N, C-alpha and C positions, 0 to 999 in steps of 0.2 A: 465173913468176907475177909480173906487174907489180904494184907496190905504190904506193899514194898516200903520198907522203912529206911529213912535216911539216918544212918547210924553215926554217932559222934566218935570220931577216931582220936585216940591219944597218940601223939607222935612219940616214938621211942627215943629216949635220950639216955646218955650214960650216967646222968646225975640222978634222975628220979622218974618214977611213973606217976607222980601226983599231978593234979591239975593246977599246980601253982603257977604255970606259965601263962594261963589264960588271963586275958585282960578283962577286968570286970566292966570296963566301959565300952567294950566292942558290941555293936548292934548289928545283927544279921540283916534287918530291914534296910538300914542305912547303907551297909556294905553292898548289898545286892542292887539297891537303887542307884548308887554311884557307878557300879560295874555296868549296869544296864545303859546308863547314859554314855559311858565310854564305848560300849558296843555300837550304839547308834552314831557316835562321832567317828567311829572307825579307828580308835586308838587303843583298844583292849587286845593284847596279844594272848596266844595260848598259854604262855608262861604266867601272865597276870591272872588268867582264869584259874589255872591250877593252884597258884598261890592263894587265891580267894578261897578255894576249897580246902587247901591246907589249914587255913585259919578257921574255916567253918567247922572242919571235922575235929578240931581239938578244943572246941568250945562246949560248954554245958548248956548254952542258951538254945531253946527250941528253934527249929528251922521252919519259918513260915512258908507253906506251900505256894501261896499267891506270889510272894517275892521270887521264889525259885522259878515258877512258871513264866513270870514276866521276863526274867533274865534269859531263860532257855528260848523263849519265843523270839526275843530280840536277836539273840545269837543265831538262831536258825534262819532268820530272814535277812541277816546282815549281808550286804554286798561284799564282794572281795575287796580287801584293802591291804595296804602295806603291812599293817599290824597283824591281820588275820586273813588268810587266803581261803579258808574253808570252814565257815561257821557250823554247818550241819554235822560235819565229822567231829568237830570239837564238842558239840552237844552230846553226841553218842558216847564219846570218850569220857566226859565228865559224869554222865549218868551211870555208865558201866563201872566207873571207879567207885562211886558211892555204893553201888550194889555189891561190890566185892568186899566191902568192909565187914569185919567180924566183931568189932568192939563198939560200944556206944550205949547210951542210955535213953536219948531222946528220939522221938519218931515224928515223921511228917509224911502222911500218906500221899502218893501221887494221885492226882485227879484224872478224870476223863480228858481234861484239857492237856495234862502232861503226856498221856499216851498219844493224843493226837499230834503233839509236837514231835514226839519220838518217831512215830510211824512216817510222818511227812519227811523227817530228816533221812530216814532209811531210803525213801524213794529218791531224794535229791542226791544222795551219795551212791546211788546205783546199787543199793543193797536191799532190794524190795523183799527178799526172802526173810531178812531180819525183821522187817515191818510186819510180816505175817506172824512171826514168832511173838512180837510184842502184842499183837491182837489176841493171840492165844492166852497170853499172860493176863491181858485185860479181862477176858471172859472168866478166868478163874477168880478174879477179884470180886465178881458179882456186880461191878459197876454197870449202870445202864448206858448203852451206846446211844449216840445221836447221829444225825445226818452227816456231820463233819467227819466222824469216825468212819461211817459207812462209805463216804466218798474217798477217804484216804485208803481204806481197805480195797476199794475198787481199783484205785491207782496202783496199789501194790500188786494186785492180781494181774493187771494189764502189763505191768513192768516185767513180770515173770513169765510173760507170754501165756497166761492162763485166762485169756479174754473170754473164752466160752464159759468158764467158771464165773467170771465177772458178770456175764449176761444172766446166768442162772440166779446169782445173788441179787442182781438188779430186779429181776422179775419177781423173786420171792419178797423183796422189800416192798415192791409195788402192790403185791397181793395183800400183804399184812396191813399196809396203810399206816395211819397214825402219824406220830411225830417224825418217823423215819421215812416218809414217802420220798421216793427219788426225785431230785430236782434237776434243773438244767445242767448243773455241774456233774452230777452222777452220770447222766446220759452222755454228756460231752466227753467225759473221761473214757468211757467204754468205746464210744464211736472212734475216738482218737486211737485207742488201743488196737481196734480192728484195722484201721488204716496203716498203723505201724507194722502190722503183720501181713499187709498186702491183701487183706480180706475186704475189698471194696464193696462187694455185694452185701456182705453181712452188715457192714457199717451203714450202708444206705437203707437197708431193711430196718435197722434199729432206729435210724433217724425218722423213718415214717411211723414206726411204733411210738416213738416219743411224741410225735405230733398228735397221734390218735389218743394218747393218754392225757392230752391237754397241757403238756409241758411245752412252753414256748421257747424255741431255740434263741440263744443270744448271739452276739457278734462272734464270740469265740467258737461256738458250735458251727456256725455257717462258714467262718474262715477256715476252720479245720477241714471241713468237707470240701470246700472249694480248692484248697491247697493240695489235698490228696488227689482229687480228680484231675487237677492240672499236671501233677507229677505223673499220673497215669495216662496223660495226653488225651484225656476225654474232655476236650475243651467245650464241646457242645453241651455236655451235661453240667460242666462248671458254670457256663453262661446261664443255663436254666436255673441253677441254684441261686446265682447272684440276683437274677430277676425276681425269683420267689422271695428272696431276702428283702429286697426293696419293696416288694408288694406287701410284705407283712410288717412294714414300718421299721425294720431293723437297719440302722445306718451302717454301711460298710466302713471299715477303718483302713489305715495304711497297710496293715498285714493282709487284709482281704484283697486289696488291689495288687499288692506285691505278688501274691500267688497267681493272679490272672495275667499280669504283665510277664512274669517269668515263664508261665505256661505257653503263652503265645510266642514269646521270644525264642524259647527252646525249639519250637516248631518252625521258626523262621517266618512267622506271620507278623511282619513288622507293622502293617497297617492296623491290624487288630490291637497289637500292643500299644501303638501310639494312641488309638482311640481310647483305650483304658486309661492311659496317662491323662488325656484331656478330661475324661469323665471324672477321674480322681480329683484333679485340680479344680474342676467346676464345682465340686462339693466342698471346697474349702480345705481339702486335705493337702498338706505339703509333703511331697515325696521325700522319704528319708534317704540317707546316703546308701542304705541297703538296696532301695528300689533302683536308684541310679546305677549303682555298681552291678546289680543283677542284669539290668537291661544292657549295659555296656558289655558285660561278659558274654551274654548270648550273641550279641552282634559280632564280637570277635571270634567266637567259636564257629560262626557261620561265614568267616572270611570277610566280614564287613567292618574292618577297622576304621574306614572312613566315616561310616555312620556312628561308630562308637566315639570317634574324635569330636564329631558335631555335638553329641550329648555332653562330652567331657567339658568342652569349652563353653557350652551354654549354661552349665551349672552355676558358675560364679558370675557370668555375665548377666544372667537374668535374676540374680539375687537368690538363687536356690542354695542348696547345700554346697559348701566349698569342697572340692575334690580332696579326698584323704589319700594316704599312702597306698591303700588298696586300689583306689581309682587309678592312680598312676601305674601300679603294677599290672592291672588288667589291660590298660591301653598299650603299655610297653610290650606285654606278651602278645597282644594282637598285632602290633607292628612287626614284632620279631617273627611271628608265624608266617606273615605274608612277605617277609624279606624287605620291609620298608625301613632299612637301617638308618637312612638320613632322618626320617621322621622320629624314629626311636631315639636317636642320640639327641636331637633337638628337644624332645620332651624330657629326657633325662636331665639335660643341662638346665632346663627351666625349673626343676624341682627346688633347688636351693633358694632361688629368688622368690619362690612362693612359700617359703618356710617349711618345706617338706624335706626331712633328712632321709636319704636313701639308706635302706637296711640291707641285710644280707640277701634277702629274697629278690630285691630289685637288682642288685649286682649280678645275682645268679641268672636272671632272665637275660641280661645283656651278654654275659659270658657264654651262656648256652647257645644263644642265637648266632653269635659269631663262630663258635666252635663247631656247631653242626654244619656250617657252610665251609668249614676248613680255613676260615680267616683267623688263623692262630695269632698273628701279630696284633690284630685288633682285640682279640680275646685277652691276650696277655697285658695289653695296655689297661684294659678295664680292671683286670686282676690286680695290677700294681696300684691303680687309683683307689681301688677298694681298700687295700691295706693302708694306703696313705691317709685315708679318711678315718682310720681307726676301726674299720669293720673287719672282723675276723672271718676268713673263709670257713665254710662248713663242709661236710662230706659231699653235699650236692655240688658245691663249687668245684671241688677236686674231681668229682665224677665226670662233670662236663668236659673238663680239660683233658683228663686221662683218656676218656672214651674217644675223644676226637683225635688225640695224638696216636692212639692205637689204630684207629681207622686209617690214618695217613701213613702208617708204617714207621712212625717216629717213636720207636719203642724205648730207646735210651732216654729221650725226653720224658716219656710217660713214667718210666721208673724213677727219674729224678723228682717228678712231681709227687709220686707215691711216697718216696722217702721224705720229702719236704712235709707232706701231710702228717706223717707219723711224728716227725720232729716237732711239729706245731701242736701235737697232742690231740689231733683229730683221728679218731679210730676208724680204720677202713671197714666198710660194710661189704656184704657179699657182691653187690653190684660193681664195686671197684675192682675186686679180684676177678670177677667174670669178664670185665672189659679187658683187663691185662691178659688173662688166659686166652680169650678169643683173639686178641692181637697177636700173641706169640704163636698160636695155632695157625692163624691165617698166613703168617710170615715164616712158618717152617721151624721155629725154635721150640720143639716139643719138650726138650729137656727143661727149659725155663718154665714152660707151662706146667709141667709135672711138679716142679719145685713150689710154684705158687699154690697148687692144689694141696700139697703137703702142709704148707704154711697155714692155709685156711683151716685145715683140720686140727692143727696144733692149737690154733686160737679158738677152737670151738665153733667156727663158722661153717655152716653146711656147705659142702663142696657142690660144684655144679652137677646137675643130674644128667641122665642120658639124653633127655630132650635137648638140653643146651648144646652138648657135643654133636648131636644129630643135626641141629640147625647149622652148625659150622661145616659139618661134612657135606650137607646139602648145597651150601653156598660154593664150596670148593668144587664139587662135582659139576655144578652148572657152569663154572669157569673152565672146566676141562682138566682140573688138577686132581685127578682121581687118585693118584699115588699118595698125594698129601692127605687126602681124605682117608685112605686106607691106613696110613700111619696113625691118624687120630683114632681110628677104631682100635688099633693095637694099644694106644695110650689108654683108652677107655677101659679096655680089658685089664690093663696093667694096674690101674688104680682101684680095681675091684667093682667097677660098674658092669652090669649085665646088659649087653646090647639087646634091642628089641627088634621086632619084625620091621619096624619103620627104619631103624638104623641100617640094617642089612639091605633093605629094599632101596634105600637112597644110594648106597654104594653100588649095588647092582645096576641101577639106572645110570649112574655115572659112567661105569665101564661100557654100558650099551651105547651111551651117547658118543663115546670116542671110538666105537667100533671094536672094542676088545671083548668079544663074546666069550672067548675061552676063560678069561679072567672073571667075567661075570658069572659063568657057570661054576667056577671054583668057589666063589663067594656063596653061591646058592648051596653047594655041597657042604661048606663050612657051617652055614646057617642051619641046615637040617641036622648036621652032626651034633650040634649043641641043643637040640630039642625044640628049635623054633620053626614052626611050619610056615612056608611061604603063603602069602595071601594073593588076592586078585591084583593088587598093585605090583607085587613082585613079578608075577607071571606076565602081566601086561607090559612091564618094562622089558622083559626078555623077548617077548613077541615083537615089540617095537624095534628092539635092537637088531633082530634078524631081518625084519622087513626093511628097515632103513639101509642095511648093508646089502640088500638084494638077495638074501638067502630066504626066499619065500617058503620053500619046502621046510627048512629048519624052523621057521616061525610057526608054520601050521603044525609041525610035530610038537613043539612046545605048547601050543594051544591044546592039542589032544592030551598031553600029559596033565595039563591043568584040569581038564574035564575028568580025567581018570582019577585025579586026587580029590574030586568032588568040590573043587573050587569054582563057584559060579561066576562066569564072565559078566562084565557090566557093559554099559554103553561105550566107555572108553576103549575096552578091549576090542569090541567089534569095529569101532571107528578105525583103530590101528590096522586091523586085518583088511577091511574094505579099502582103505587108502593104499596099503601095500599091494593088494591085488590089482587095483585100477592102475597104479603106477607101473606095474609089471606087464600091463596090457592084458591081464586075465579077466576080461569083462564078464564072461559067462560065470566064472567061479565067484566073482564078486557079487553078482546078482543072486547066486545060490546062497551065499553066506547072509545076504540081506534078508532073504526069505526065512532062513534059519533063525536069524535074530528076532524077527517078528513072531515066529511060531513059538520061540522060547519065552516070549513075554517081556523081552528086554525093551526098556523105554527108548524110543527113537527121538533124539534131540535134533535141534537145528544143525548142529555140527555134523550129524550123520547125513542129513539131506544135502548139506553143502559138499561133503566128500563125494556122494553119489552123483550129484549134478555135475560137479567139476570132472569127476572120473569119466562119466559118459561123454562129455564134450571133448575131453582129452583123447578119447579112443574113437573119435569120429561117429559118435552116436548122438549128435546134437538134437536131431528130431525127437529121439526117445527121451532125452533130458527135458526138452520143452514140453512134451506130452505129460511127463511125470509132474513137472512143475505146475502145469495147468490143472491137473487132477487134484493135486494137493491144495492148490489155491482155491478150488471150488469147494474143498472140504474145510475152508477157513483155517488151514494150517498157517501159523505165523512164521514168516521168514525174516532173515536179516538182509541188509542192503548188499552184502557180499554175494548172496545167492542171486539176487536180482541182477547184479552186474554180470555174473557168469551167464545167465540166461539171455541178457541183452546182447552180449557178444556172440552167443550161439545163434540167436535169431538173425543177426547180420551175416553170420558165416554161411547160413543156409538160405540167404536172400529172402528172409521174411521181415523186410524192412518196416512195413506198416505196423506189424505186430510189435516190433521193437519200439517204435515211436509211441504206440498206444500204452505199452507197459511202462515206458519212461514217464508218460503223462499221468499214469495212475499211481505212481510211487507215493506222492504225498497223501493220497486218499487211503493208502495202506498203513499210514502212521509212520512211514519211514522218511528219512531225509537223504537226498542224493549226496554222495560224497565226491571227492576229487576223482576217484576211480570211475564212478558212474559217469560223470561228465567226460572223462578221458575216453571211455568206451564209445560214447555217442559222437564226440568230436572226431576221433580217428576214423570211425566208420563212415561218417558223413563226408569227410575229405576223400576217403577212398572211392566213394561213389560219385564224387565230383560236386557235391553240394557245399561249395565253399562259403557262400553267403550264410547258409543255415549253420554251418560249423562256426563261423564268426559270431553269430548271435548266441550260439550255445556257450561259447567261451565267455562272452560278456555276462551271460546269466550265471555262469560259474563264479566269476569274480564278484558279482553283486550278492551272491549267496554267502560269500565269506570263505569259499573254498580256495585255497592257495594251490596253483598249478605246480606240479613237481617238475624238476629239471628234466626228467625222462620224457614227460608229456610234451613239454615245449620243444625238445629236440625232435620228437616224432612229428609234431606239427610242422616245424621248420623244414624237415626233410620231405614231407609229403607235399607241401606247397612248392618247394623248389622243383620237385619232380614234375609238378603240373605247370610249371612256368609262372606261378603267381608271385612274381618278384616283389611288387609293391606291397601286397598283403603280407608277404613273408617278412618284409622289413619291419612291420609293426611288432611281430613276435620276436624278431631278432633283437629289437631294442630292449626287450625285457631281460635279456641275458646280462647279468651284472658281474659274473665271475666269482660271486660269493655263494649265494644260495642256488643260483642257476648258472651252469657252465655249459659250454659247447662240448659235446661228446666227440670222440675221435672220428666216428663215422660221419657226423655232421660236418666237421672241419674238412674231412677228405672230400665230401660231396661239394662243399663250397669251392675248394681249390680246383676240382675238376670242371666246375661250371663257369668260374669267373677268372681263371688263369688266362694267359695270353693266347691259349689255343682253345679256351672254353666256349661252350655253347652260348652262354649269356654274357660274354666279355663286354659287349657294348652297353649292357644294362646295369653295370656295376654301380653307376652313380645313383641308382634308385635305392641302393642299400644304405643303411645308416653309415655315417662317415667312419666309424670305428672298424667297419668291415671292408673299406675300399682299398686297403693295403693288398687284398688278394689280386688286384689288377697287376698284371705283369709277372706274377708268380709262375714259374715254369713247373 
């Protein structure tokens, strides 16, 4: 059996190669015992450890393996301290240093225990492949492995994503039996490995196999399974495992309940999460700060900062864990996300009195909250306070400020902050440059944008890709700034980026939206000339452009070209064509295209039905629209409320009033909720047929349902009631006009003047109107 030997190194010196420097009184056992105590106390630094080995390697005294193993074991398990931040890495460095020695006379063979320490350190330093290499070295020594080595090997395999290999090894060990029979640690390690790889099914299967082998799961095994199921949102299965755990007499711990609480919270199931809290505390378990913070974070993520605040303030009040800086950061972020700035600042101001010192992350939350809302004065006040408290801004701080200034068009201020950041020694990241480039592109300074791209490349920062510039172009096109978008395309080509079909299609759509079809076709030709083939989105944009501009024939010609190029149209394409034909009054042609759509196997969406129903009604085919709606309804086709509103109006138009009332009554049973437009259709038609009381009741139902009447609807109601001479009832609606959200339209004002002026039909009844309208009396 070959053994790794600890060789005694002589330090080279200019004076002599002899061992005369060795101290005859130096004892390896005493030196290692002292060093081990210092490791446990957290006072041994890497320099101290290397000095120990310097002394060790120049002595002639034999190195005791037990002393060395005790030292390495303590160092491997030592928590992070000011003296030594990473014990496992230091263990590997010291061992490798000894292995590299070429001089020495004394030997001390590493034991199975030594290899166990080394392999475990490899896993903890995220170098599991090195752990497998150590295992290979162990096999060559002829030392007999034990269950600890086997478990560590399983851990190395799982860490290198070789979990299937780990299962094979586990099953092989189980078959051989003896001293190395797999225990609960072995199974738990592999189960956890499967969960980390997302193989939930395999993990659960191994868990059942473990039970069949007579290995009893411990709290770690159960907690691992419960946590993974919760992260997979399989709360019913997690609950089942928890009950099984309790049934088998295994007491859950804080980690177990943390997983359950976090799982329910993530799904927004606060009642279930609270129930877990109660169950946890009833078992005498005190929720850790991790539990509280996780629950608060989930509440804030679901827009419930009020609920998170209740937890926050109950923590200290009920003698639980005192909120830490993360607790404050979570609630501050929750308030910021919901725009509760007063609560946010009050909480921030309370930090100092509670002994919590705000760090950079906390200040960044406040600055970002104000900056995103364009409240730059407030953001800059926090920025100044941050520096006043001795907290240095980081790249995230500057990103929030620069991005906001760029969005607001304050590009000079953004550049000032950029220069200040560099002067402070904070190196800009790609996101900073991207914000500046986007700002200059959106505000037309492409020369400066190009300079920033060049500066990025010189600093070795990846320049923005075509998708980034495409997003800016798309935003400009939607604003109607198509020429600016086209200039950005030229910039993109100038810096060496290759435009994609998405880039060209976005620009084509922009030209189509502003009705510049000739320019859109030029971009199409340029696109084809550089070898990029138009897709369904490109052609659909062109067809839409022609249809919207009234050039129906040109739109259909473009559609034919699309088919000729073997580009298959989709639902959006046909929706565009159907809408264009119906608006042009070509009902027969539209019906023909709809049949063609169905025969082609193109999916018919709600949007398609909405276009057809509205188109038929618009072209005096209301009965046909109603018949189609009823047939589709009988086929259980799901509609949206907009289609129902159209059909309700159509039914009243063709005097099918009872059917309209039945349809309105059936809306809730269809799983739909009437909106303001639904109520508006009903109220206006009821008034037209003279059912004033019924219309009044409908308006009250509308208000009770939480639907806010629009200014247009109220003006329609006021005019209809005036025309019917319902002055008293009209006064109730006129009193709702506040001049802010609801104002009188010109046609309503004109009607009031004509009816209540000195020659008006209702001059004598003007006192029945609200006092604010009585000035109409005497108006000529």
